[in-house]
N, C-alpha and C positions, 0 to 999 in steps of 0.2 A: 612519562608520556602525558600529553595534555589533549583533551577533546573538548570541542565546543558544539553545543546544540542550538540550532536556530529555530525559535518557536518555544512557547511555554504552555502549550495545551496539554491535553491528557496523554497523547502519545509521547510527547517530549518528556513528561514525568516518568513514563515507563522506561524510556531510554536512559534517563539520568539515574533512576533507581538501580538498573542493572550495572551501569558503568561504575557507580560508587560501591556497590556491594559484591560484584563478581569479576572485577578486572583490576589491573595494576595501575590504572590512570591515577596520577597524583592530583590532577586538577580537572574538573569538569565544569566548563562554562555554560551558562544559560543566557542566551541573547534574545531579548524581546523588546518591543516598543512599549509594553505595559508593565509597570512595576508590580502590580497586584499578582498576576500569574507567576512571575518569577519568585515572589515571596512565598506563594503557596507551595511551589515545588521545594524550595529550600527548607521550609518549615516541615513539610511532609517527610522529607528524607533526613534532614537534620545531620548533615555531614560537613566537616571542615573542608572537604575536597571541593565543594561547590563554590563557584564564583559568579557573581551577578554582573550582567552587562545590559544596561538600559540603552537601547538604540533602535534605529530603524534601518532596514536593509536598503531603503531608498536614499540613505545618506552614504554616499560612495566612500569618501575618504576615511571616515572614522570606522566604518565597518571593515574595510580592508586592513586598516592598522590593527584592529582587534584580531582579525583572522590570522595575521602574521605571528601572533603569540602562541598559536596552537599547532599540533601535529596532524590533526584530522578533524573534519567537521561532519555533523549529522544534520541534514535538512529536514525538519519536522513541520515546515510551514504548509498550510493546507491548500493554498490557491496557486494557480499557474503563474500569476504575476509575481508573487513573492518567491516562488520556487525558482523560476528562471532568473530572477534578479540575484538570488543568492548563488546560483550556479555561475553566473557571470562574474560576480565579485570574487568568488573563490578562485576562479581562473586568474584574475588579476593578482590575487594574493599568493598564488602557487600552492593552494591548499587542496589536498585530495579530500573528496567528500563521499558520503553516503546520502542518497536521496530516497524519501519514502513515498513520494507522490505517485498516484496511479497513472503515470505517464512515462513513456519512453522518450527521453529528451532528444535522442538522436533522430526520432521521427515523430514530432509533435502532431497531435490530431488537430484538424482545422476548425473544430466546433467550440462555440462558447468560450471565448478567449480569456474571460475573467480578468481583464485588464492587462494581459500579456501583450507586450509591444514587440513587433518584428522590426528589425533594422530595415531602413528604406531600401526598396528594390529586392528584398528577399522573400521567397515563399517560406512556408513553415518547414518544408523538407530541406530547403537550402540552409535555413537557420540551424536546424538540428545538426546537419552535417558540418556546418561551420563551427559549432560549439565543439563537436567531437574532434575535429582536426586541430583546433587550438589547444585542447587538453592534451592531445598527443604531443604537439610541439612543446608544451610546457612540461612534459614528462610527469604528469599527474593523472589521477584516476577519478572518475565519477562512477561509483558503484551504484547503478541506477535502478530504483524500484526495489529496495530491499526492506520489506516489512512482512506483512502477512500476504496480501494480494495487491500488487505484485510482491514477490519475495519468496516466502516458503513454497508457494505454488510453483514458482519458476524453478528453483533449484532442485526440488524433489522430482518434478517432471523431467527436467534436464538430465538428472542422474538416471532415471528410468529409461529414457530414450538412449542414453549412451550404452546401456547394456544390451541393446537390440542390434541385430544385423541389418534389419530394414525397418526403421521407425516409420510409422504411418500417421499416428494420431496422438494429440495431447490435449485433453479437455480438463480444465480446472473447474471445480465446484467448491465454493467456499463462502463464508460470510460470518458476520457477527450478529447474534440475535439475543434477545432476553431469554432467560431460562423459562421453562413452561409456565411456572407460577407467575413470574413477572410479566410475561406476554399477555396474560389475561387482564392485567391492570392498565393496559395502554391501547389506544386506537392503533389499527394496522398491525397489531401484535408485534410492535417494534419499539425499540428504545434507543435513544441517541447515544452512541459511543464514539462517534466520529463527526467531523464538521458536516452538519446536516444540509447546508446549502450545496456542498459538493456532492453529497449523496443524491440530491434531487437533480443535479446536473447529470450524473451518471445514468439516471433513469430516463434521460431525454435525448441522448446523443447516439450517433451511430459509432460503431467501433470496428477497427480493422481486424480481419479474421481470414482464415483459409477454410473454405467449405467445399467438400467434394472436389478437392484439387484446384479450386479457383480462388484467387485473391478477391475478397469481397468486403463490403461493409455491412455488418449486421445491425438491424434495429435494436435499440435497447428494449429489453423485456421480451425479446423473441425467443423461440425454442424453449418455451416454458415446460418444465417437467416436474413430476412428483416422484419421490423415492423414499425408501425406508433406510435410515441409518441404524445399523445394528452392531456397531463395534464399541469397545471400551465399556461394555455393560449397558449400552443404550439401546432403546428400541422405540424410535420416534419417526413419525412421518414428517417430511420437510418438502419444500419446493425450491426450485432455482430457475433463473432466467438470465439471458445474456446481458452483461454490462461490460464496460471497459475495465480492465484490471490486469491483464497479462499481455500487454500490447507488443512487447519485444519479440515474442515468439514468431510473429509474422515475418520479422526481419532476420532473426537469428536461426530459424528453422524453416526456411521457405520451401523445403522439399516435402514437408508434411502434407497429407491429404486433408486433414482437419485439425484446426487448432483455434480455440477461443475459450473464454471464461464465462461462467455463470455464477451469479451471487445467490447464496442460500438465504431463504427466509422461512418463516412459519407459513403453512398453507393458508391461502386467502389473501395474503399481503399483496401479491402482484395483481390480482383481479381488481382490487380497490385502486391501486396506483394507475392501472390502465384506464379506469373510469375517470380518474382525475385528468389524465392526459386527454381523453376524448372530450372532456368538458373544457379543455383549454387552460386548466389550472397549473400546468407546468410550463406554459408559454412565457417568454421573456419580453414580448412586444407589449408596450403599455396599452391599456384600454381606458376610455374615459368613464369615470363614475362620478356623477353629481358635480361635473365641471372639473374634476381632478384626474390627472393621468396616473394610473397605478399599474404596476406589473403583477400579473396574476400569480406568478411563482413566489414573488416576495410576500404577497398576501397569504398564500398557503403556508409559506415558511413561518411567518409571524404567528399564524393561528395554531399550527401544529407543534412548534417547538416547545412551548410550555407543557403541552400534553404528552410529549414523548420523552421529556427529561426523566432520568431515573428518580424514583421515589424511595423513601426510606425502606430498606430491606430488599430492594430490587437487586438482582444479580444477572450478569450476562455470561454468555459462552460463545466460543468460536468453533466453527465446524468446517472440516475440509474433507472432500472426497474427490481425488483426482484419478483420471484413468489415462494410461498410456498404452497404445496398441501398436503391434508390429510383428516382425518375424524374427525368431531366434532359433538357431540350429534347425532351419527348415520347418519350423512349427509356428503357427500363429499364436501369439500370446497377448495377454492383457495384464498389466500391472496396475493394481488398485492401491492408492495411497490415502491413508485415513489419518485424521487428527480430530480430537475433541478436547478443548481446553476450557476449564471453568474458572470463574473469578477466584482470585487469591484473597480471601476475606482477611486472613491473618495479617498479611502485609498491606492490605488496602489497595490492591491492584486489580483492575478489571481484566477480564480475559483479553479484551482488545488491546489494552496497554501491554500485556505480556507478549502476545503473538505478533504484534506490530513493532513494539519498541525493542524487544529483546534481540530479534535478528539484526535490526539496524545497529544496535549497540555492539553485537558480536562482529558484524562486518567492519565497523570502525576499529575495533580492537585488532582484527586481522590485518587491516591496512597498516595500522601503527606498528604492529609487530613484524611486518613483512611476510605474513603468512599467505597473502594473496598478492598477485602482481599483475601488471598490465598498465596500459596508458589509454586515455580517452574515455569515452562513455562505454561502460561495460555492463551488460545485463547480468543478473544473478546466475542464470543458467550457464553462463560462460566464465564465471569467476569463482563461484562456490562449487569447486570440482575437486575430485581426488581427495587428498589429505584435508583440504579446507572443508570439503563436504562432510567428511567424517567428524572433524572437529566441531563443525556447526551443529550436527545432530547430537553429539555428546554434550555440548554446552547447553543446548536447549533441554535435553533430558535431565541434566543436572538441576534445572529449575522447574522440572515437572511437565515440560512440554514434550510429549511423546509422539513420534511419527511411526505409523504402522504400515508396512508394505507387504502386499500379497500378490503372488504371481499365479495366473491361471492359464493353462493350455487350452486354447479354444477349439 
């Protein structure tokens, strides 16, 4: 079996590490337009299984020819432009894919396109459905949004809802944060573990949701709440607020009364971000400064990035608390799903690399082995089910990522 990863950032390194060390893939390709990041991954992992591909997904012919050499692909590119481009080329190559972007490609959101180009005469909804139908006709799969969030959030909540007679609600709370000590060394109590320009986008756009039985769009950072996380020996106060991250549930579970996602941060983070928004610092429209047009968000990104990069000794963790509610055996029940994962210092992997990269790698392995099936764009909650769900949890637990589920009769 052969797998190829598109992108050579941190999450791609997590995918590659798992594929090399915990699967039977004989070849794992790394495709990027920059040689340096490819070399960093290959030096970090140090395996003969790794194969380097220097290229650009905007180069149609050469990318498709490389894709044809592989059995499955994993898209770890961070922007909408590059993600959709790779999805299109995989379709031409007949390559089933796993995609990790916080986007449900069958129903793209209409905000901040990041260079994504729509075919002439198509709306975003038309385009998403068009991609899906062409994948179906090609008899291949796009396992869409399989990482941490979307990903682990989706398939754990999907499983919880399947156990109910009348599912009503699915709320995800999840996020990557620095550990308590590292948080004190950074502004915003935050540390970059993911493409920060994309994070700022998530803080500024509206997201599709179901609220009180109505299909709505929720403002980013709305429904802010604080809570205490007390599982896995932890006792910490955290906060969360709405961001895009589990968008497929609006389409795959439209009967729910409530479904949306909130991103977890340390207390105080969102109050500061909201002030940045009020001051216009997340705006993307240029303003004139001393005769030059500058984009406020790009200025903020430039100023914040060096201050939020991990310092020597910094560690991250990933936290999840999902709640599913409904009726089971004529009783109202709530299923709480918890996860806390710390950085793997011994192997040099951040918690975000683990909880984002490992599920994507496992999903690719399942596609290559025929352990999941289907055609078209398939969300994790509709693909990682039954035996595949149990295997996913077993393989995650084998590398120390544990999911805890508790049921309460209300």
